[in-house]
PyMOL Python script that loads the backbone (N, CA, C, O; Angstrom):
from pymol import cmd

cmd.read_pdbstr("""\
ATOM      1  N   MET A   1     258.805 112.669 186.416  1.00  0.00           N
ATOM      2  CA  MET A   1     258.305 111.273 186.403  1.00  0.00           C
ATOM      3  C   MET A   1     259.432 110.302 186.308  1.00  0.00           C
ATOM      4  O   MET A   1     260.357 110.499 185.521  1.00  0.00           O
ATOM      5  N   ILE A   2     259.382 109.309 187.051  1.00  0.00           N
ATOM      6  CA  ILE A   2     260.404 108.183 187.045  1.00  0.00           C
ATOM      7  C   ILE A   2     259.747 106.890 186.555  1.00  0.00           C
ATOM      8  O   ILE A   2     258.541 106.671 186.671  1.00  0.00           O
ATOM      9  N   LYS A   3     260.616 106.059 186.004  1.00  0.00           N
ATOM     10  CA  LYS A   3     260.081 104.748 185.542  1.00  0.00           C
ATOM     11  C   LYS A   3     260.669 103.762 186.586  1.00  0.00           C
ATOM     12  O   LYS A   3     261.852 103.817 186.921  1.00  0.00           O
ATOM     13  N   ILE A   4     259.814 102.884 187.071  1.00  0.00           N
ATOM     14  CA  ILE A   4     260.193 101.862 188.030  1.00  0.00           C
ATOM     15  C   ILE A   4     260.009 100.531 187.482  1.00  0.00           C
ATOM     16  O   ILE A   4     258.899 100.208 187.060  1.00  0.00           O
ATOM     17  N   LEU A   5     261.045  99.683 187.444  1.00  0.00           N
ATOM     18  CA  LEU A   5     261.006  98.303 186.859  1.00  0.00           C
ATOM     19  C   LEU A   5     261.135  97.324 188.025  1.00  0.00           C
ATOM     20  O   LEU A   5     261.943  97.529 188.930  1.00  0.00           O
ATOM     21  N   TYR A   6     260.290  96.206 187.994  1.00  0.00           N
ATOM     22  CA  TYR A   6     260.395  95.117 188.977  1.00  0.00           C
ATOM     23  C   TYR A   6     260.672  93.861 188.237  1.00  0.00           C
ATOM     24  O   TYR A   6     260.066  93.536 187.216  1.00  0.00           O
ATOM     25  N   PHE A   7     261.660  93.138 188.825  1.00  0.00           N
ATOM     26  CA  PHE A   7     262.152  91.974 188.175  1.00  0.00           C
ATOM     27  C   PHE A   7     261.951  90.650 189.008  1.00  0.00           C
ATOM     28  O   PHE A   7     261.854  90.692 190.234  1.00  0.00           O
ATOM     29  N   ALA A   8     261.896  89.548 188.338  1.00  0.00           N
ATOM     30  CA  ALA A   8     261.806  88.195 188.980  1.00  0.00           C
ATOM     31  C   ALA A   8     260.754  88.104 189.984  1.00  0.00           C
ATOM     32  O   ALA A   8     259.616  88.479 189.700  1.00  0.00           O
ATOM     33  N   ARG A   9     261.062  87.597 191.235  1.00  0.00           N
ATOM     34  CA  ARG A   9     260.026  87.416 192.196  1.00  0.00           C
ATOM     35  C   ARG A   9     259.246  88.605 192.611  1.00  0.00           C
ATOM     36  O   ARG A   9     258.099  88.504 193.046  1.00  0.00           O
ATOM     37  N   LEU A  10     259.902  89.793 192.471  1.00  0.00           N
ATOM     38  CA  LEU A  10     259.216  91.035 192.848  1.00  0.00           C
ATOM     39  C   LEU A  10     258.147  91.341 191.830  1.00  0.00           C
ATOM     40  O   LEU A  10     257.076  91.815 192.208  1.00  0.00           O
ATOM     41  N   ARG A  11     258.385  91.094 190.548  1.00  0.00           N
ATOM     42  CA  ARG A  11     257.407  91.237 189.479  1.00  0.00           C
ATOM     43  C   ARG A  11     256.274  90.259 189.686  1.00  0.00           C
ATOM     44  O   ARG A  11     255.105  90.604 189.513  1.00  0.00           O
ATOM     45  N   GLU A  12     256.613  89.054 190.051  1.00  0.00           N
ATOM     46  CA  GLU A  12     255.549  88.107 190.263  1.00  0.00           C
ATOM     47  C   GLU A  12     254.690  88.328 191.538  1.00  0.00           C
ATOM     48  O   GLU A  12     253.475  88.136 191.497  1.00  0.00           O
ATOM     49  N   ARG A  13     255.318  88.731 192.666  1.00  0.00           N
ATOM     50  CA  ARG A  13     254.555  89.012 193.806  1.00  0.00           C
ATOM     51  C   ARG A  13     253.622  90.258 193.678  1.00  0.00           C
ATOM     52  O   ARG A  13     252.495  90.267 194.173  1.00  0.00           O
ATOM     53  N   LEU A  14     254.152  91.309 192.990  1.00  0.00           N
ATOM     54  CA  LEU A  14     253.462  92.535 192.881  1.00  0.00           C
ATOM     55  C   LEU A  14     252.511  92.554 191.711  1.00  0.00           C
ATOM     56  O   LEU A  14     251.640  93.420 191.620  1.00  0.00           O
ATOM     57  N   GLY A  15     252.678  91.585 190.801  1.00  0.00           N
ATOM     58  CA  GLY A  15     251.846  91.572 189.563  1.00  0.00           C
ATOM     59  C   GLY A  15     252.039  92.738 188.652  1.00  0.00           C
ATOM     60  O   GLY A  15     251.149  93.135 187.900  1.00  0.00           O
ATOM     61  N   CYS A  16     253.268  93.296 188.742  1.00  0.00           N
ATOM     62  CA  CYS A  16     253.538  94.548 188.018  1.00  0.00           C
ATOM     63  C   CYS A  16     255.044  94.523 187.525  1.00  0.00           C
ATOM     64  O   CYS A  16     255.991  94.415 188.304  1.00  0.00           O
ATOM     65  N   GLN A  17     255.159  94.626 186.230  1.00  0.00           N
ATOM     66  CA  GLN A  17     256.533  94.660 185.650  1.00  0.00           C
ATOM     67  C   GLN A  17     257.185  96.029 185.717  1.00  0.00           C
ATOM     68  O   GLN A  17     258.378  96.152 185.995  1.00  0.00           O
ATOM     69  N   GLU A  18     256.380  97.062 185.458  1.00  0.00           N
ATOM     70  CA  GLU A  18     256.874  98.397 185.503  1.00  0.00           C
ATOM     71  C   GLU A  18     255.760  99.391 185.677  1.00  0.00           C
ATOM     72  O   GLU A  18     254.581  99.137 185.432  1.00  0.00           O
ATOM     73  N   GLU A  19     256.231 100.578 186.130  1.00  0.00           N
ATOM     74  CA  GLU A  19     255.214 101.610 186.337  1.00  0.00           C
ATOM     75  C   GLU A  19     255.884 103.012 186.180  1.00  0.00           C
ATOM     76  O   GLU A  19     257.105 103.102 186.309  1.00  0.00           O
ATOM     77  N   ARG A  20     255.200 103.992 185.935  1.00  0.00           N
ATOM     78  CA  ARG A  20     255.675 105.374 185.833  1.00  0.00           C
ATOM     79  C   ARG A  20     255.107 106.092 186.999  1.00  0.00           C
ATOM     80  O   ARG A  20     253.925 105.904 187.287  1.00  0.00           O
ATOM     81  N   LEU A  21     255.871 106.927 187.720  1.00  0.00           N
ATOM     82  CA  LEU A  21     255.408 107.564 188.929  1.00  0.00           C
ATOM     83  C   LEU A  21     255.938 108.959 188.908  1.00  0.00           C
ATOM     84  O   LEU A  21     257.120 109.202 188.668  1.00  0.00           O
ATOM     85  N   ASP A  22     254.970 109.943 189.183  1.00  0.00           N
ATOM     86  CA  ASP A  22     255.473 111.350 189.321  1.00  0.00           C
ATOM     87  C   ASP A  22     256.223 111.236 190.697  1.00  0.00           C
ATOM     88  O   ASP A  22     255.685 110.709 191.671  1.00  0.00           O
ATOM     89  N   LEU A  23     257.453 111.741 190.726  1.00  0.00           N
ATOM     90  CA  LEU A  23     258.304 111.779 191.853  1.00  0.00           C
ATOM     91  C   LEU A  23     257.604 112.598 192.955  1.00  0.00           C
ATOM     92  O   LEU A  23     257.495 113.818 192.832  1.00  0.00           O
ATOM     93  N   PRO A  24     257.132 111.947 194.022  1.00  0.00           N
ATOM     94  CA  PRO A  24     256.396 112.662 195.083  1.00  0.00           C
ATOM     95  C   PRO A  24     257.335 113.603 195.881  1.00  0.00           C
ATOM     96  O   PRO A  24     258.534 113.359 196.013  1.00  0.00           O
ATOM     97  N   ALA A  25     256.752 114.638 196.379  1.00  0.00           N
ATOM     98  CA  ALA A  25     257.497 115.641 197.171  1.00  0.00           C
ATOM     99  C   ALA A  25     258.111 114.864 198.349  1.00  0.00           C
ATOM    100  O   ALA A  25     257.476 113.975 198.917  1.00  0.00           O
ATOM    101  N   GLY A  26     259.311 115.204 198.692  1.00  0.00           N
ATOM    102  CA  GLY A  26     259.967 114.516 199.806  1.00  0.00           C
ATOM    103  C   GLY A  26     260.711 113.184 199.459  1.00  0.00           C
ATOM    104  O   GLY A  26     261.437 112.635 200.288  1.00  0.00           O
ATOM    105  N   VAL A  27     260.509 112.700 198.246  1.00  0.00           N
ATOM    106  CA  VAL A  27     261.169 111.500 197.799  1.00  0.00           C
ATOM    107  C   VAL A  27     262.329 111.855 196.982  1.00  0.00           C
ATOM    108  O   VAL A  27     262.198 112.264 195.829  1.00  0.00           O
ATOM    109  N   GLY A  28     263.557 111.694 197.604  1.00  0.00           N
ATOM    110  CA  GLY A  28     264.817 112.093 196.892  1.00  0.00           C
ATOM    111  C   GLY A  28     265.854 111.041 196.896  1.00  0.00           C
ATOM    112  O   GLY A  28     266.928 111.220 196.321  1.00  0.00           O
ATOM    113  N   THR A  29     265.566 109.942 197.531  1.00  0.00           N
ATOM    114  CA  THR A  29     266.537 108.764 197.502  1.00  0.00           C
ATOM    115  C   THR A  29     265.803 107.452 197.257  1.00  0.00           C
ATOM    116  O   THR A  29     264.575 107.375 197.306  1.00  0.00           O
ATOM    117  N   ILE A  30     266.571 106.470 197.001  1.00  0.00           N
ATOM    118  CA  ILE A  30     266.006 105.088 196.977  1.00  0.00           C
ATOM    119  C   ILE A  30     265.254 104.685 198.182  1.00  0.00           C
ATOM    120  O   ILE A  30     264.159 104.130 198.093  1.00  0.00           O
ATOM    121  N   ALA A  31     265.841 104.964 199.339  1.00  0.00           N
ATOM    122  CA  ALA A  31     265.183 104.669 200.599  1.00  0.00           C
ATOM    123  C   ALA A  31     263.874 105.358 200.709  1.00  0.00           C
ATOM    124  O   ALA A  31     262.900 104.746 201.148  1.00  0.00           O
ATOM    125  N   ASP A  32     263.794 106.638 200.324  1.00  0.00           N
ATOM    126  CA  ASP A  32     262.559 107.412 200.341  1.00  0.00           C
ATOM    127  C   ASP A  32     261.579 106.728 199.440  1.00  0.00           C
ATOM    128  O   ASP A  32     260.450 106.494 199.872  1.00  0.00           O
ATOM    129  N   LEU A  33     261.918 106.387 198.217  1.00  0.00           N
ATOM    130  CA  LEU A  33     261.071 105.701 197.210  1.00  0.00           C
ATOM    131  C   LEU A  33     260.483 104.468 197.815  1.00  0.00           C
ATOM    132  O   LEU A  33     259.273 104.255 197.737  1.00  0.00           O
ATOM    133  N   LEU A  34     261.365 103.591 198.461  1.00  0.00           N
ATOM    134  CA  LEU A  34     260.912 102.397 199.036  1.00  0.00           C
ATOM    135  C   LEU A  34     259.851 102.575 200.145  1.00  0.00           C
ATOM    136  O   LEU A  34     258.885 101.821 200.260  1.00  0.00           O
ATOM    137  N   ALA A  35     260.110 103.664 200.980  1.00  0.00           N
ATOM    138  CA  ALA A  35     259.091 103.912 201.996  1.00  0.00           C
ATOM    139  C   ALA A  35     257.817 104.403 201.362  1.00  0.00           C
ATOM    140  O   ALA A  35     256.737 104.074 201.852  1.00  0.00           O
ATOM    141  N   HIS A  36     257.884 105.147 200.333  1.00  0.00           N
ATOM    142  CA  HIS A  36     256.638 105.579 199.640  1.00  0.00           C
ATOM    143  C   HIS A  36     255.884 104.352 199.074  1.00  0.00           C
ATOM    144  O   HIS A  36     254.669 104.224 199.224  1.00  0.00           O
ATOM    145  N   LEU A  37     256.664 103.446 198.408  1.00  0.00           N
ATOM    146  CA  LEU A  37     255.993 102.252 197.838  1.00  0.00           C
ATOM    147  C   LEU A  37     255.424 101.327 198.946  1.00  0.00           C
ATOM    148  O   LEU A  37     254.337 100.769 198.793  1.00  0.00           O
ATOM    149  N   ARG A  38     256.148 101.179 200.021  1.00  0.00           N
ATOM    150  CA  ARG A  38     255.625 100.378 201.177  1.00  0.00           C
ATOM    151  C   ARG A  38     254.375 100.930 201.763  1.00  0.00           C
ATOM    152  O   ARG A  38     253.531 100.188 202.263  1.00  0.00           O
ATOM    153  N   ALA A  39     254.239 102.274 201.706  1.00  0.00           N
ATOM    154  CA  ALA A  39     253.101 102.881 202.320  1.00  0.00           C
ATOM    155  C   ALA A  39     251.775 102.574 201.587  1.00  0.00           C
ATOM    156  O   ALA A  39     250.699 102.925 202.070  1.00  0.00           O
ATOM    157  N   ARG A  40     251.868 101.918 200.422  1.00  0.00           N
ATOM    158  CA  ARG A  40     250.756 101.463 199.681  1.00  0.00           C
ATOM    159  C   ARG A  40     250.060 100.384 200.433  1.00  0.00           C
ATOM    160  O   ARG A  40     248.870 100.141 200.235  1.00  0.00           O
ATOM    161  N   GLY A  41     250.811  99.711 201.322  1.00  0.00           N
ATOM    162  CA  GLY A  41     250.344  98.646 202.121  1.00  0.00           C
ATOM    163  C   GLY A  41     250.206  97.311 201.434  1.00  0.00           C
ATOM    164  O   GLY A  41     250.649  97.200 200.291  1.00  0.00           O
ATOM    165  N   GLY A  42     249.627  96.281 202.035  1.00  0.00           N
ATOM    166  CA  GLY A  42     249.387  94.976 201.388  1.00  0.00           C
ATOM    167  C   GLY A  42     250.673  94.325 200.862  1.00  0.00           C
ATOM    168  O   GLY A  42     251.707  94.263 201.526  1.00  0.00           O
ATOM    169  N   LEU A  43     250.534  93.855 199.649  1.00  0.00           N
ATOM    170  CA  LEU A  43     251.630  93.189 198.945  1.00  0.00           C
ATOM    171  C   LEU A  43     252.846  94.079 198.808  1.00  0.00           C
ATOM    172  O   LEU A  43     253.967  93.580 198.908  1.00  0.00           O
ATOM    173  N   TRP A  44     252.678  95.402 198.580  1.00  0.00           N
ATOM    174  CA  TRP A  44     253.713  96.346 198.442  1.00  0.00           C
ATOM    175  C   TRP A  44     254.596  96.363 199.789  1.00  0.00           C
ATOM    176  O   TRP A  44     255.821  96.263 199.734  1.00  0.00           O
ATOM    177  N   ALA A  45     253.968  96.481 200.876  1.00  0.00           N
ATOM    178  CA  ALA A  45     254.659  96.503 202.211  1.00  0.00           C
ATOM    179  C   ALA A  45     255.324  95.131 202.428  1.00  0.00           C
ATOM    180  O   ALA A  45     256.414  95.085 202.998  1.00  0.00           O
ATOM    181  N   GLU A  46     254.720  94.025 202.003  1.00  0.00           N
ATOM    182  CA  GLU A  46     255.375  92.776 202.206  1.00  0.00           C
ATOM    183  C   GLU A  46     256.566  92.543 201.213  1.00  0.00           C
ATOM    184  O   GLU A  46     257.662  92.177 201.638  1.00  0.00           O
ATOM    185  N   ALA A  47     256.345  92.749 199.966  1.00  0.00           N
ATOM    186  CA  ALA A  47     257.388  92.410 198.917  1.00  0.00           C
ATOM    187  C   ALA A  47     258.611  93.291 199.102  1.00  0.00           C
ATOM    188  O   ALA A  47     259.752  92.858 198.939  1.00  0.00           O
ATOM    189  N   LEU A  48     258.330  94.561 199.453  1.00  0.00           N
ATOM    190  CA  LEU A  48     259.459  95.530 199.544  1.00  0.00           C
ATOM    191  C   LEU A  48     259.845  95.818 200.946  1.00  0.00           C
ATOM    192  O   LEU A  48     260.575  96.776 201.201  1.00  0.00           O
ATOM    193  N   GLY A  49     259.361  94.986 201.917  1.00  0.00           N
ATOM    194  CA  GLY A  49     259.650  95.078 203.343  1.00  0.00           C
ATOM    195  C   GLY A  49     261.121  95.176 203.635  1.00  0.00           C
ATOM    196  O   GLY A  49     261.927  94.696 202.838  1.00  0.00           O
ATOM    197  N   GLU A  50     261.502  95.761 204.712  1.00  0.00           N
ATOM    198  CA  GLU A  50     262.860  95.929 205.048  1.00  0.00           C
ATOM    199  C   GLU A  50     263.554  94.607 205.314  1.00  0.00           C
ATOM    200  O   GLU A  50     264.777  94.560 205.185  1.00  0.00           O
ATOM    201  N   GLY A  51     262.890  93.560 205.666  1.00  0.00           N
ATOM    202  CA  GLY A  51     263.508  92.266 205.849  1.00  0.00           C
ATOM    203  C   GLY A  51     263.763  91.512 204.576  1.00  0.00           C
ATOM    204  O   GLY A  51     264.480  90.512 204.577  1.00  0.00           O
ATOM    205  N   GLU A  52     263.178  91.981 203.469  1.00  0.00           N
ATOM    206  CA  GLU A  52     263.244  91.267 202.176  1.00  0.00           C
ATOM    207  C   GLU A  52     264.574  91.612 201.535  1.00  0.00           C
ATOM    208  O   GLU A  52     265.072  92.726 201.696  1.00  0.00           O
ATOM    209  N   ARG A  53     265.145  90.676 200.817  1.00  0.00           N
ATOM    210  CA  ARG A  53     266.413  90.807 200.135  1.00  0.00           C
ATOM    211  C   ARG A  53     266.222  91.199 198.699  1.00  0.00           C
ATOM    212  O   ARG A  53     265.725  90.374 197.932  1.00  0.00           O
ATOM    213  N   PHE A  54     266.571  92.380 198.273  1.00  0.00           N
ATOM    214  CA  PHE A  54     266.596  92.759 196.873  1.00  0.00           C
ATOM    215  C   PHE A  54     267.587  93.891 196.665  1.00  0.00           C
ATOM    216  O   PHE A  54     268.030  94.531 197.618  1.00  0.00           O
ATOM    217  N   MET A  55     267.914  94.120 195.448  1.00  0.00           N
ATOM    218  CA  MET A  55     268.898  95.178 194.990  1.00  0.00           C
ATOM    219  C   MET A  55     268.142  96.243 194.259  1.00  0.00           C
ATOM    220  O   MET A  55     267.021  96.076 193.779  1.00  0.00           O
ATOM    221  N   SER A  56     268.890  97.435 194.207  1.00  0.00           N
ATOM    222  CA  SER A  56     268.348  98.488 193.446  1.00  0.00           C
ATOM    223  C   SER A  56     269.279  99.016 192.452  1.00  0.00           C
ATOM    224  O   SER A  56     270.492  98.939 192.643  1.00  0.00           O
ATOM    225  N   ALA A  57     268.781  99.550 191.397  1.00  0.00           N
ATOM    226  CA  ALA A  57     269.675 100.236 190.364  1.00  0.00           C
ATOM    227  C   ALA A  57     268.952 101.488 189.917  1.00  0.00           C
ATOM    228  O   ALA A  57     267.727 101.596 189.859  1.00  0.00           O
ATOM    229  N   VAL A  58     269.880 102.474 189.589  1.00  0.00           N
ATOM    230  CA  VAL A  58     269.383 103.690 189.014  1.00  0.00           C
ATOM    231  C   VAL A  58     270.033 103.926 187.694  1.00  0.00           C
ATOM    232  O   VAL A  58     271.260 104.019 187.666  1.00  0.00           O
ATOM    233  N   ASN A  59     269.334 104.033 186.590  1.00  0.00           N
ATOM    234  CA  ASN A  59     269.860 104.169 185.303  1.00  0.00           C
ATOM    235  C   ASN A  59     270.816 103.065 184.978  1.00  0.00           C
ATOM    236  O   ASN A  59     271.863 103.313 184.381  1.00  0.00           O
ATOM    237  N   GLN A  60     270.497 101.873 185.343  1.00  0.00           N
ATOM    238  CA  GLN A  60     271.277 100.605 185.066  1.00  0.00           C
ATOM    239  C   GLN A  60     272.549 100.440 185.857  1.00  0.00           C
ATOM    240  O   GLN A  60     273.426  99.651 185.505  1.00  0.00           O
ATOM    241  N   GLU A  61     272.641 101.247 187.005  1.00  0.00           N
ATOM    242  CA  GLU A  61     273.886 101.086 187.811  1.00  0.00           C
ATOM    243  C   GLU A  61     273.373 100.731 189.293  1.00  0.00           C
ATOM    244  O   GLU A  61     272.539 101.439 189.857  1.00  0.00           O
ATOM    245  N   ILE A  62     273.921  99.605 189.871  1.00  0.00           N
ATOM    246  CA  ILE A  62     273.532  99.223 191.089  1.00  0.00           C
ATOM    247  C   ILE A  62     273.921 100.240 192.071  1.00  0.00           C
ATOM    248  O   ILE A  62     275.029 100.775 192.024  1.00  0.00           O
ATOM    249  N   VAL A  63     272.976 100.544 193.023  1.00  0.00           N
ATOM    250  CA  VAL A  63     273.105 101.661 193.972  1.00  0.00           C
ATOM    251  C   VAL A  63     272.726 101.171 195.399  1.00  0.00           C
ATOM    252  O   VAL A  63     272.212 100.076 195.629  1.00  0.00           O
ATOM    253  N   GLN A  64     273.028 102.076 196.294  1.00  0.00           N
ATOM    254  CA  GLN A  64     272.670 101.902 197.730  1.00  0.00           C
ATOM    255  C   GLN A  64     271.408 102.639 198.039  1.00  0.00           C
ATOM    256  O   GLN A  64     270.968 103.463 197.238  1.00  0.00           O
ATOM    257  N   PRO A  65     270.778 102.362 199.226  1.00  0.00           N
ATOM    258  CA  PRO A  65     269.531 102.981 199.523  1.00  0.00           C
ATOM    259  C   PRO A  65     269.637 104.532 199.625  1.00  0.00           C
ATOM    260  O   PRO A  65     268.635 105.212 199.403  1.00  0.00           O
ATOM    261  N   GLY A  66     270.764 105.080 199.939  1.00  0.00           N
ATOM    262  CA  GLY A  66     270.957 106.551 200.066  1.00  0.00           C
ATOM    263  C   GLY A  66     271.125 107.291 198.811  1.00  0.00           C
ATOM    264  O   GLY A  66     271.216 108.518 198.821  1.00  0.00           O
ATOM    265  N   THR A  67     271.172 106.583 197.703  1.00  0.00           N
ATOM    266  CA  THR A  67     271.468 107.107 196.389  1.00  0.00           C
ATOM    267  C   THR A  67     270.297 108.008 195.982  1.00  0.00           C
ATOM    268  O   THR A  67     269.134 107.630 196.125  1.00  0.00           O
ATOM    269  N   SER A  68     270.612 109.186 195.480  1.00  0.00           N
ATOM    270  CA  SER A  68     269.695 110.208 195.034  1.00  0.00           C
ATOM    271  C   SER A  68     268.950 109.736 193.794  1.00  0.00           C
ATOM    272  O   SER A  68     269.501 109.010 192.966  1.00  0.00           O
ATOM    273  N   ILE A  69     267.650 110.169 193.668  1.00  0.00           N
ATOM    274  CA  ILE A  69     266.963 109.883 192.455  1.00  0.00           C
ATOM    275  C   ILE A  69     266.344 111.250 192.104  1.00  0.00           C
ATOM    276  O   ILE A  69     266.106 112.101 192.961  1.00  0.00           O
ATOM    277  N   ARG A  70     266.092 111.410 190.756  1.00  0.00           N
ATOM    278  CA  ARG A  70     265.544 112.630 190.288  1.00  0.00           C
ATOM    279  C   ARG A  70     264.609 112.351 189.092  1.00  0.00           C
ATOM    280  O   ARG A  70     264.637 111.261 188.520  1.00  0.00           O
ATOM    281  N   ASP A  71     263.832 113.285 188.745  1.00  0.00           N
ATOM    282  CA  ASP A  71     262.934 113.255 187.708  1.00  0.00           C
ATOM    283  C   ASP A  71     263.605 112.647 186.454  1.00  0.00           C
ATOM    284  O   ASP A  71     264.730 113.037 186.141  1.00  0.00           O
ATOM    285  N   GLY A  72     262.989 111.749 185.755  1.00  0.00           N
ATOM    286  CA  GLY A  72     263.633 111.167 184.537  1.00  0.00           C
ATOM    287  C   GLY A  72     264.511 109.893 184.713  1.00  0.00           C
ATOM    288  O   GLY A  72     264.938 109.244 183.759  1.00  0.00           O
ATOM    289  N   ASP A  73     264.724 109.616 185.926  1.00  0.00           N
ATOM    290  CA  ASP A  73     265.486 108.398 186.213  1.00  0.00           C
ATOM    291  C   ASP A  73     264.701 107.098 185.996  1.00  0.00           C
ATOM    292  O   ASP A  73     263.473 107.058 186.074  1.00  0.00           O
ATOM    293  N   GLU A  74     265.446 106.075 185.730  1.00  0.00           N
ATOM    294  CA  GLU A  74     264.867 104.609 185.669  1.00  0.00           C
ATOM    295  C   GLU A  74     265.416 103.909 186.909  1.00  0.00           C
ATOM    296  O   GLU A  74     266.623 103.767 187.106  1.00  0.00           O
ATOM    297  N   VAL A  75     264.440 103.471 187.750  1.00  0.00           N
ATOM    298  CA  VAL A  75     264.834 102.749 188.908  1.00  0.00           C
ATOM    299  C   VAL A  75     264.452 101.310 188.784  1.00  0.00           C
ATOM    300  O   VAL A  75     263.372 101.049 188.254  1.00  0.00           O
ATOM    301  N   ALA A  76     265.208 100.366 189.209  1.00  0.00           N
ATOM    302  CA  ALA A  76     264.927  98.971 189.063  1.00  0.00           C
ATOM    303  C   ALA A  76     265.106  98.326 190.451  1.00  0.00           C
ATOM    304  O   ALA A  76     265.972  98.703 191.241  1.00  0.00           O
ATOM    305  N   PHE A  77     264.245  97.345 190.697  1.00  0.00           N
ATOM    306  CA  PHE A  77     264.359  96.561 191.955  1.00  0.00           C
ATOM    307  C   PHE A  77     264.381  95.136 191.476  1.00  0.00           C
ATOM    308  O   PHE A  77     263.583  94.740 190.626  1.00  0.00           O
ATOM    309  N   PHE A  78     265.314  94.350 192.034  1.00  0.00           N
ATOM    310  CA  PHE A  78     265.472  92.944 191.667  1.00  0.00           C
ATOM    311  C   PHE A  78     266.157  92.114 192.796  1.00  0.00           C
ATOM    312  O   PHE A  78     266.839  92.677 193.652  1.00  0.00           O
ATOM    313  N   PRO A  79     265.965  90.773 192.784  1.00  0.00           N
ATOM    314  CA  PRO A  79     266.531  90.012 193.826  1.00  0.00           C
ATOM    315  C   PRO A  79     268.042  89.818 193.614  1.00  0.00           C
ATOM    316  O   PRO A  79     268.492  89.887 192.470  1.00  0.00           O
ATOM    317  N   PRO A  80     268.833  89.584 194.648  1.00  0.00           N
ATOM    318  CA  PRO A  80     270.249  89.323 194.521  1.00  0.00           C
ATOM    319  C   PRO A  80     270.534  88.305 193.417  1.00  0.00           C
ATOM    320  O   PRO A  80     269.764  87.363 193.231  1.00  0.00           O
ATOM    321  N   VAL A  81     271.596  88.483 192.709  1.00  0.00           N
ATOM    322  CA  VAL A  81     271.946  87.452 191.670  1.00  0.00           C
ATOM    323  C   VAL A  81     273.143  86.621 192.197  1.00  0.00           C
ATOM    324  O   VAL A  81     274.101  87.152 192.759  1.00  0.00           O
ATOM    325  N   THR A  82     273.043  85.382 191.999  1.00  0.00           N
ATOM    326  CA  THR A  82     274.202  84.481 192.324  1.00  0.00           C
ATOM    327  C   THR A  82     274.650  83.849 190.985  1.00  0.00           C
ATOM    328  O   THR A  82     273.893  83.732 190.022  1.00  0.00           O
ATOM    329  N   GLY A  83     275.838  83.484 191.000  1.00  0.00           N
ATOM    330  CA  GLY A  83     276.410  82.790 189.818  1.00  0.00           C
ATOM    331  C   GLY A  83     277.532  81.913 190.037  1.00  0.00           C
ATOM    332  O   GLY A  83     278.020  81.878 191.166  1.00  0.00           O
ATOM    333  N   GLY A  84     277.989  81.233 189.156  1.00  0.00           N
ATOM    334  CA  GLY A  84     279.053  80.237 189.433  1.00  0.00           C
ATOM    335  C   GLY A  84     280.132  80.265 188.351  1.00  0.00           C
ATOM    336  O   GLY A  84     281.096  79.502 188.420  1.00  0.00           O
TER     337      GLY A  84
END
""", "prot")
cmd.dss("prot")
cmd.show_as("cartoon", "prot")
cmd.util.cbc("prot")
cmd.orient("prot")
Protein backbone atom coordinates (compact mmCIF):
# COMPACT_ATOMS: atom_id res chain seq x y z
CA MET A 1 0.00 0.00 0.00
CA ILE A 2 1.19 3.52 -0.78
CA LYS A 3 0.07 6.83 0.65
CA ILE A 4 -0.68 9.58 -1.88
CA LEU A 5 -0.82 13.24 -0.83
CA TYR A 6 -2.32 16.04 -2.93
CA PHE A 7 -1.42 19.66 -2.24
CA ALA A 8 -2.72 23.15 -3.11
CA ARG A 9 -4.79 23.37 -6.31
CA LEU A 10 -4.64 19.60 -6.86
CA ARG A 11 -6.21 19.02 -3.45
CA GLU A 12 -8.87 21.62 -4.21
CA ARG A 13 -9.68 20.30 -7.69
CA LEU A 14 -9.80 16.67 -6.63
CA GLY A 15 -11.52 17.27 -3.30
CA CYS A 16 -9.01 14.89 -1.78
CA GLN A 17 -6.06 15.62 0.51
CA GLU A 18 -4.72 12.09 0.74
CA GLU A 19 -5.52 8.49 -0.02
CA ARG A 20 -4.07 5.06 0.52
CA LEU A 21 -3.86 2.78 -2.47
CA ASP A 22 -2.81 -0.83 -2.87
CA LEU A 23 -0.09 -0.61 -5.49
CA PRO A 24 -1.75 -2.04 -8.62
CA ALA A 25 0.03 -4.67 -10.71
CA GLY A 26 2.09 -3.02 -13.42
CA VAL A 27 2.46 0.27 -11.53
CA GLY A 28 6.14 0.65 -10.75
CA THR A 29 6.95 4.30 -11.47
CA ILE A 30 5.47 7.74 -10.89
CA ALA A 31 4.48 7.82 -14.58
CA ASP A 32 2.66 4.48 -14.19
CA LEU A 33 0.87 5.78 -11.09
CA LEU A 34 -0.22 8.94 -12.88
CA ALA A 35 -1.58 6.88 -15.78
CA HIS A 36 -3.48 4.72 -13.28
CA LEU A 37 -4.97 7.77 -11.53
CA ARG A 38 -5.88 9.45 -14.85
CA ALA A 39 -7.73 6.30 -15.87
CA ARG A 40 -10.28 7.13 -13.18
CA GLY A 41 -11.52 9.73 -15.67
CA GLY A 42 -13.32 13.00 -14.99
CA LEU A 43 -11.54 15.39 -12.63
CA TRP A 44 -8.67 12.93 -12.18
CA ALA A 45 -7.89 12.91 -15.89
CA GLU A 46 -8.15 16.71 -16.02
CA ALA A 47 -6.23 17.65 -12.86
CA LEU A 48 -3.42 15.15 -13.47
CA GLY A 49 -3.43 15.51 -17.26
CA GLU A 50 -0.18 15.50 -19.16
CA GLY A 51 -0.53 19.20 -19.98
CA GLU A 52 -0.95 20.17 -16.32
CA ARG A 53 2.06 21.47 -14.39
CA PHE A 54 2.81 19.77 -11.10
CA MET A 55 5.71 18.12 -9.34
CA SER A 56 6.08 14.74 -7.67
CA ALA A 57 7.89 13.55 -4.58
CA VAL A 58 8.56 10.10 -3.16
CA ASN A 59 9.29 9.92 0.54
CA GLN A 60 9.70 13.72 0.62
CA GLU A 61 12.28 13.89 -2.20
CA ILE A 62 11.40 15.56 -5.50
CA VAL A 63 11.51 13.00 -8.30
CA GLN A 64 11.05 12.56 -12.04
CA PRO A 65 8.25 10.55 -13.72
CA GLY A 66 10.53 7.54 -14.25
CA THR A 67 11.29 7.19 -10.55
CA SER A 68 10.40 3.80 -9.10
CA ILE A 69 7.80 3.45 -6.38
CA ARG A 70 7.18 0.49 -4.13
CA ASP A 71 4.90 -0.68 -1.40
CA GLY A 72 5.14 1.54 1.69
CA ASP A 73 6.18 4.70 -0.17
CA GLU A 74 4.63 8.11 0.35
CA VAL A 75 3.96 9.89 -2.94
CA ALA A 76 3.05 13.56 -3.14
CA PHE A 77 1.79 15.67 -6.03
CA PHE A 78 1.96 19.47 -5.85
CA PRO A 79 2.16 22.53 -8.10
CA PRO A 80 5.54 24.06 -8.92
CA VAL A 81 6.77 26.41 -6.23
CA THR A 82 8.07 29.87 -6.95
CA GLY A 83 9.93 32.08 -4.56
CA GLY A 84 11.76 35.31 -4.31
